[in-house]
N, C-alpha and C positions, 0 to 999 in steps of 0.2 A: 582667061587661062584655058588652053586647049586640054581636053581630057587625054589621059594616057592611052596609047593604043591598047585594044582589047587583049592582045597577046600578053601584055605585061601586067594586067590586072587579074586578081583572083576573083573567083566567083562571088565570094563574100563582098569584096570591094565593089564589084559591078552591081550587085543587088542593093548594097547600101546606098550607092549613088542614085539608083533607080528609086529607092524608097524616098529619098529626099525630094526628087522631082515629082513623084506621085503625091507627096504631101502638098507641094505647091499646086499641082493640078487639082487636088481636092478643093483647095480654097479658091481656085480660079473657075471651078465648075459653076455653071449658071443655073442649074436646076437641081432639085433634090434627088431626082432619079440618077443624074450624072454623078452627083456626090456619092450616092449609094454604090454605084457601079465601081467607081474609083476606090472607095473605101474597101470594097470586097477584094480588089486586087492588092491594095495596100496590106491587108491582113494576110493574104497568102504569101506575099513577098516577105513580110516580117516573120511569119512562121518558117519559111524556107531559110532565112538568115539564122534563126534559132537552131534549126536542124543542122545547118552547115557548121555552126559554132560547136555543136555537140558531137560532130562526127570527125573521126581521125581520117583525114583525106589521104594520108600516106599509105593506109592499108586498104586493100580492095576487099573488104569483108562484107558481111550481110548489111551492116549499117550503111556502108558506102553504096551498096546496090539499092537499098531503100531510098537513100538520098537521090540517086539517079532517077528513080521512078517519080519521086516528088518534084524534082526539077523539070522533068518532061511535062508533068501536069501543069506546073507553074508557067512554063513556057507557052503552053497552049492558051492559057488565060491571058498571058502578056500579048501574044500575037493577036488575039481577039481585040484586046484593048487598043493595040497599035492601029488596027484597021478603023477603029471607031473614035479615036481621041479627038480628031478635028471637030466632030459633031458634039463633043461633050464640053469642051472648053474653047473660049474665043481668044485666049492668050497664046498667040502664035509662038512666042519664044518658049513658053512652058511646054506646049504641045510638041514642038520640035525636039526639045530636050528629052521628053518622055519617049518619043519614037526612037531617038538615037540611043538612049539607055536600053531600051528593049532589044534593039538590034545587037547591041554589045553583049547584053546578058545572054541572048540566045546563042550568039557566036561562042562565047566562053564556055557555056554549058555544053554545047555540041562537041567541043574539044575534050571536055572532061568525061562526058558520057556519050560516046559515039553510038 
């Protein structure tokens, strides 16, 4: 099944899809160091999902601004992982899915928090 275009997905949906693929990447990682690195990113994405769930995205208040700051930080970590994922896991399908999810997450976030 083809993923929906980024423009039709919410930030929460994109991060949830990424979280699923990061879980697969964790189990596909061949070293403890790779697993630790992926687990660290898993945790920040899970925290971001929790924050998104708790924030009223229809109002552009202080909580929304704080979420924007958190998402920018998460995206930096995602982009770092994106550059390194091929060296962390040998499962090409999972690595490709993670890279695609990260691209989608960064794109959706950039539209929400320009």
